[in-house]
N, CA and C of each residue as an Amber inpcrd file, in Angstrom:
protein
   321
   0.8420000  -1.1800000   0.0000000   0.0000000   0.0000000   0.0000000
   0.8840000   1.2400000   0.0000000   0.5730000   2.1880000  -0.8640000
   1.3380000   3.4320000  -0.9340000   0.8940000   4.3670000   0.1890000
   1.7700000   4.5630000   1.1520000   1.4330000   5.4080000   2.3010000
   1.9400000   6.8360000   2.1430000   2.6260000   7.1170000   1.0350000
   3.1950000   8.4490000   0.8380000   2.1290000   9.5090000   0.5940000
   0.9570000   9.1120000   0.1280000  -0.0930000  10.0690000  -0.1770000
  -1.0310000  10.3590000   0.9850000  -0.8500000   9.6720000   2.1090000
  -1.7250000   9.9210000   3.2500000  -1.7000000  11.3890000   3.6280000
  -2.8590000  11.9010000   3.9300000  -2.9740000  13.2490000   4.4750000
  -3.1620000  13.0840000   5.9810000  -2.0760000  13.2470000   6.7110000
  -2.0890000  13.0020000   8.1530000  -2.8690000  14.0740000   8.9140000
  -2.7140000  15.3240000   8.4770000  -3.3360000  16.4380000   9.2020000
  -4.8520000  16.2580000   9.2510000  -5.4190000  16.4660000  10.4150000
  -6.8500000  16.3140000  10.6850000  -7.3120000  14.8650000  10.7080000
  -6.3630000  13.9220000  10.7460000  -6.7380000  12.5350000  10.9690000
  -7.1430000  12.3500000  12.4230000  -7.6910000  11.1920000  12.7470000
  -8.0880000  10.9210000  14.1270000  -7.4900000   9.5900000  14.5950000
  -6.9370000   9.6170000  15.7880000  -6.4310000   8.4080000  16.4250000
  -7.6280000   7.6460000  16.9710000  -7.7680000   6.3900000  16.5830000
  -8.8950000   5.5880000  17.0360000  -8.5090000   4.7020000  18.2150000
  -7.3640000   4.0060000  18.1000000  -6.9770000   3.1110000  19.1910000
  -5.5000000   2.7580000  19.1150000  -4.9750000   2.3980000  20.2760000
  -3.6370000   1.8230000  20.4010000  -3.8070000   0.5590000  21.2260000
  -3.3650000  -0.5660000  20.6860000  -3.5240000  -1.8380000  21.3760000
  -2.1550000  -2.4980000  21.5220000  -1.8110000  -2.8370000  22.7430000
  -0.5590000  -3.5460000  23.0320000  -0.9390000  -4.9010000  23.6060000
  -0.4840000  -5.9760000  22.9500000  -0.8330000  -7.2910000  23.4820000
   0.3550000  -7.9170000  24.2070000   0.1150000  -9.0360000  24.8330000
   1.1190000  -9.7080000  25.6510000   2.2900000 -10.2860000  24.8760000
   2.1670000 -10.3660000  23.5550000   3.2460000 -10.8970000  22.7330000
   4.1780000  -9.8000000  22.2250000   3.9980000  -8.5740000  22.7120000
   4.8510000  -7.4760000  22.2810000   4.4710000  -6.9170000  20.9160000
   3.2440000  -7.1300000  20.5230000   2.7460000  -6.5620000  19.2670000
   1.9340000  -5.3110000  19.5920000   1.9920000  -4.3600000  18.6900000
   1.2300000  -3.1320000  18.8590000   0.4300000  -2.8910000  17.5820000
  -0.8380000  -2.5450000  17.7560000  -1.6820000  -2.1540000  16.6330000
  -2.1770000  -0.7360000  16.8900000  -2.0680000   0.1000000  15.8790000
  -2.5390000   1.4780000  15.9730000  -3.5400000   1.7040000  14.8490000
  -4.7300000   2.1470000  15.2080000  -5.7750000   2.4200000  14.2200000
  -6.0270000   3.9210000  14.1600000  -6.0940000   4.4410000  12.9380000
  -6.3320000   5.8640000  12.6940000  -7.2910000   6.0230000  11.5300000
  -8.0370000   7.0990000  11.5670000  -8.8350000   7.4950000  10.4100000
  -8.0940000   8.6330000   9.7320000  -7.7140000   8.4090000   8.4760000
  -6.9380000   9.3920000   7.7240000  -7.5850000   9.6430000   6.3780000
  -7.2640000  10.7920000   5.8090000  -7.6350000  11.0560000   4.4280000
  -6.5970000  10.3470000   3.5590000  -7.0100000   9.4390000   2.6760000
  -6.0320000   8.6830000   1.8880000  -5.2580000   9.5350000   0.8840000
  -5.7460000  10.7500000   0.5970000  -5.0450000  11.6760000  -0.2910000
  -5.5030000  13.0900000   0.0400000  -4.8160000  14.0790000  -0.5020000
  -5.1490000  15.4710000  -0.1920000  -6.4940000  15.9010000  -0.7710000
  -7.0070000  15.1910000  -1.7610000  -8.3000000  15.5690000  -2.3450000
  -9.4490000  14.6660000  -1.8770000  -9.1980000  13.7710000  -0.9320000
 -10.2390000  12.8830000  -0.4100000 -11.2600000  13.6820000   0.3950000
 -12.5020000  13.2560000   0.3380000 -13.5940000  13.9530000   1.0260000
 -13.9150000  13.3650000   2.3950000 -13.4530000  12.1480000   2.6480000
 -13.7430000  11.5310000   3.9430000 -12.5520000  10.7020000   4.4120000
 -12.5280000  10.4800000   5.7120000 -11.4610000   9.6810000   6.3140000
 -11.7330000   8.1940000   6.1190000 -10.6550000   7.4380000   6.0650000
 -10.7140000   5.9890000   5.9260000  -9.9030000   5.3970000   7.0740000
 -10.3730000   4.2760000   7.6120000  -9.6650000   3.6440000   8.7230000
  -8.4930000   2.8150000   8.2110000  -7.3150000   3.0860000   8.7830000
  -6.1040000   2.3270000   8.4980000  -5.5630000   1.7780000   9.8090000
  -4.9960000   0.5870000   9.7450000  -4.4240000  -0.0550000  10.9290000
  -2.9740000  -0.4080000  10.6400000  -2.1010000  -0.0480000  11.5610000
  -0.6890000  -0.4090000  11.5010000  -0.4940000  -1.5560000  12.4800000
  -0.1460000  -2.7340000  11.9570000   0.1360000  -3.9000000  12.7780000
   1.6500000  -4.0190000  12.9060000   2.1360000  -3.8880000  14.1140000
   3.5830000  -3.8280000  14.3780000   4.0110000  -5.0570000  15.1660000
   5.0360000  -5.7460000  14.6660000   5.5860000  -6.8850000  15.3870000
   7.1020000  -6.7520000  15.4310000   7.6930000  -7.4370000  16.3840000
   9.1290000  -7.2620000  16.5900000   9.4220000  -5.8420000  17.0390000
   8.5770000  -5.3230000  17.9210000   8.7150000  -3.9350000  18.3710000
  10.0450000  -3.7580000  19.0960000  10.7960000  -2.7670000  18.6400000
  12.1010000  -2.4590000  19.2090000  11.9600000  -1.3900000  20.2830000
  11.1200000  -0.3860000  20.0050000  10.8950000   0.6700000  20.9880000
   9.5400000   1.3170000  20.7460000   8.9980000   1.8840000  21.8140000
   7.7420000   2.6160000  21.7140000   7.7580000   3.6970000  22.7860000
   7.4500000   4.9030000  22.3650000   7.3780000   6.0220000  23.2930000
   6.0850000   6.7630000  23.0150000   5.4130000   7.1500000  24.0760000
   4.1030000   7.7510000  23.8970000   3.8160000   8.7000000  25.0550000
   3.3580000   9.8810000  24.7260000   2.8270000  10.7830000  25.7370000
   1.5970000  11.4410000  25.1260000   0.4760000  11.3030000  25.8140000
  -0.7860000  11.7510000  25.2470000  -1.6000000  12.4590000  26.3190000
  -2.0630000  13.6590000  26.0010000  -3.0470000  14.3340000  26.8360000
  -4.4020000  13.8280000  26.3410000  -4.9530000  12.8380000  27.0290000
  -6.1630000  12.1900000  26.5510000  -7.3390000  13.1480000  26.4430000
  -7.4380000  14.1210000  27.3360000  -8.5350000  15.0830000  27.2440000
  -8.4300000  15.9130000  25.9700000  -7.2260000  16.3330000  25.6030000
  -7.0340000  17.1000000  24.3640000  -7.3210000  16.2390000  23.1410000
  -6.8940000  14.9800000  23.1840000  -7.1460000  14.0690000  22.0650000
  -8.6500000  13.8450000  21.9050000  -9.3490000  13.6530000  23.0100000
 -10.7990000  13.4640000  22.9380000 -11.5110000  14.7350000  22.4770000
 -11.0890000  15.8840000  23.0050000 -11.7030000  17.1610000  22.6210000
 -11.5540000  17.4520000  21.1320000 -10.4640000  16.9940000  20.5360000
 -10.1770000  17.2890000  19.1300000 -10.4970000  16.1330000  18.1900000
 -11.1480000  15.1260000  18.6840000 -11.3790000  13.9300000  17.8610000
 -12.2200000  14.2220000  16.6250000 -13.2900000  14.9630000  16.7790000
 -14.1610000  15.2150000  15.6200000 -13.4520000  16.0520000  14.5560000
 -12.7650000  17.0960000  14.9670000 -12.0560000  17.9650000  14.0250000
 -10.7840000  17.3070000  13.4930000 -10.2060000  16.4240000  14.2810000
  -8.9550000  15.7650000  13.9150000  -7.9140000  15.9930000  14.9840000
  -7.4480000  14.9220000  15.6100000  -6.4790000  15.0550000  16.6930000
  -5.0590000  14.6600000  16.2750000  -4.8580000  14.4030000  14.9830000
  -3.5160000  14.1460000  14.4570000  -3.0730000  15.3830000  13.6820000
  -1.9590000  15.9500000  14.1010000  -1.4070000  17.1070000  13.3870000
  -0.5490000  16.6860000  12.2040000   0.2220000  15.6210000  12.3990000
   1.1160000  15.1610000  11.3480000   1.5420000  13.7300000  11.6650000
   2.1340000  13.0740000  10.7060000   2.6130000  11.7170000  10.9090000
   3.6800000  11.3630000   9.8990000   4.4370000  10.3400000  10.2260000
   5.4730000   9.8320000   9.3280000   5.5240000   8.3180000   9.4500000
   5.6110000   7.6730000   8.3160000   5.7610000   6.2210000   8.2840000
   6.8890000   5.9120000   7.3250000   7.9460000   5.3110000   7.8490000
   9.1050000   4.9840000   7.0120000   9.3750000   3.4950000   7.0990000
   9.4350000   2.8940000   5.9390000   9.7300000   1.4690000   5.8660000
  11.2120000   1.2160000   6.0200000  11.5120000   0.0640000   6.4970000
  12.8180000  -0.5020000   6.7780000  14.0360000   0.3830000   6.4960000
  14.6520000   0.7530000   7.5740000  15.9600000   1.4030000   7.5460000
  16.7690000   0.6870000   8.6130000  17.8320000   0.0310000   8.1930000
  18.6470000  -0.7920000   9.1060000  17.8080000  -1.8930000   9.7660000
  16.8610000  -2.4330000   8.9990000  16.0480000  -3.5280000   9.5020000
  14.9030000  -3.1280000  10.4060000  14.6480000  -1.8190000  10.5370000
  13.5870000  -1.3430000  11.4180000  12.7370000  -0.3030000  10.6910000
  11.4230000  -0.4320000  10.8160000  10.4980000   0.5620000  10.2780000
  10.0150000   1.4520000  11.4210000   9.6240000   2.6800000  11.0950000
   9.1830000   3.6070000  12.1410000   7.8270000   4.2210000  11.7950000
   7.0630000   4.4870000  12.8380000   5.7960000   5.1890000  12.7300000
   5.7880000   6.2760000  13.7910000   5.5110000   7.5110000  13.3640000
   5.4430000   8.6370000  14.2950000   4.1370000   9.3790000  14.0670000
   3.4050000   9.6140000  15.1350000   2.1790000  10.3930000  15.0850000
   2.3210000  11.5920000  16.0100000   2.1050000  12.7700000  15.4720000
   2.1430000  14.0010000  16.2520000   0.7000000  14.4200000  16.4840000
   0.2690000  14.3510000  17.7250000  -1.1260000  14.5580000  18.0760000
  -1.3940000  16.0080000  18.4700000  -2.6680000  16.3050000  18.7010000
  -3.0410000  17.6610000  19.1010000  -2.3240000  18.0640000  20.3880000
  -2.0610000  17.1160000  21.2440000  -1.2520000  17.3720000  22.4310000
  -0.6020000  16.0630000  22.8570000   0.5020000  15.7330000  22.1860000
   1.2230000  14.5130000  22.4960000   1.7770000  13.8710000  21.2410000
   2.3490000  12.7020000  21.4000000   2.9170000  11.9830000  20.2650000
   2.9810000  10.4890000  20.5660000   3.0660000   9.7130000  19.4950000
   3.3080000   8.2820000  19.5730000   4.4350000   7.9990000  18.5930000
   5.4450000   7.3000000  19.0480000   6.5740000   6.9490000  18.1860000
   6.9580000   5.5100000  18.4670000   7.0600000   4.7240000  17.4000000
   7.4990000   3.3450000  17.6050000   8.3810000   2.8890000  16.4610000
   9.1960000   1.9130000  16.7730000  10.0730000   1.2690000  15.8000000
   9.8700000  -0.2320000  15.9350000   9.7680000  -0.8990000  14.7910000
   9.5200000  -2.3370000  14.8120000  10.1630000  -2.9940000  13.5950000
  10.4500000  -4.2710000  13.7410000  11.0420000  -5.0100000  12.6260000
  10.0540000  -5.1580000  11.4740000   8.7740000  -5.2620000  11.8000000
   7.7350000  -5.3740000  10.7750000   6.5740000  -4.4530000  11.1190000
   6.2010000  -3.6030000  10.1740000   5.0090000  -2.7750000  10.3100000
   4.2050000  -2.9310000   9.0230000   3.0480000  -3.5470000   9.1600000
   2.1520000  -3.7210000   8.0170000   0.9820000  -2.7650000   8.1700000
   0.6650000  -2.0560000   7.0960000  -0.4890000  -1.1500000   7.1200000
  -1.5680000  -1.7190000   6.2240000  -2.7910000  -1.6360000   6.7220000
  -3.9160000  -2.1430000   5.9450000  -5.1210000  -1.2430000   6.1350000
  -5.9570000  -1.2220000   5.1300000  -7.2020000  -0.4900000   5.2410000
  -8.1830000  -1.3870000   5.9600000  -8.9690000  -0.8070000   6.8510000
  -9.8980000  -1.5820000   7.6600000 -11.3250000  -1.0960000   7.4220000
 -12.2880000  -1.9270000   7.7680000 -13.7010000  -1.5510000   7.6040000
 -14.1730000  -0.6790000   8.7280000
């Protein structure tokens, strides 16, 4: 999936799930391109997580959910065997690095 065209600004963070096997899934609603009229749900399934850092003002994220609580984001595939995902939120950020990050469109 080509993730270079994602319009991160005004996206919404839907969920962050960390399971007991060290896998992390992050779901967001994003505009798939700059001319898209509606957001689409995308899920990043991360395995072989090397690091994860997160600080979130949950009240600010909730307050800005309808308008969009994602200011910007970056997704870079494999560099030195590790892919990275960074989300800059209305008040906070999520950053992770993993050996495998698969992105998929969700219903």
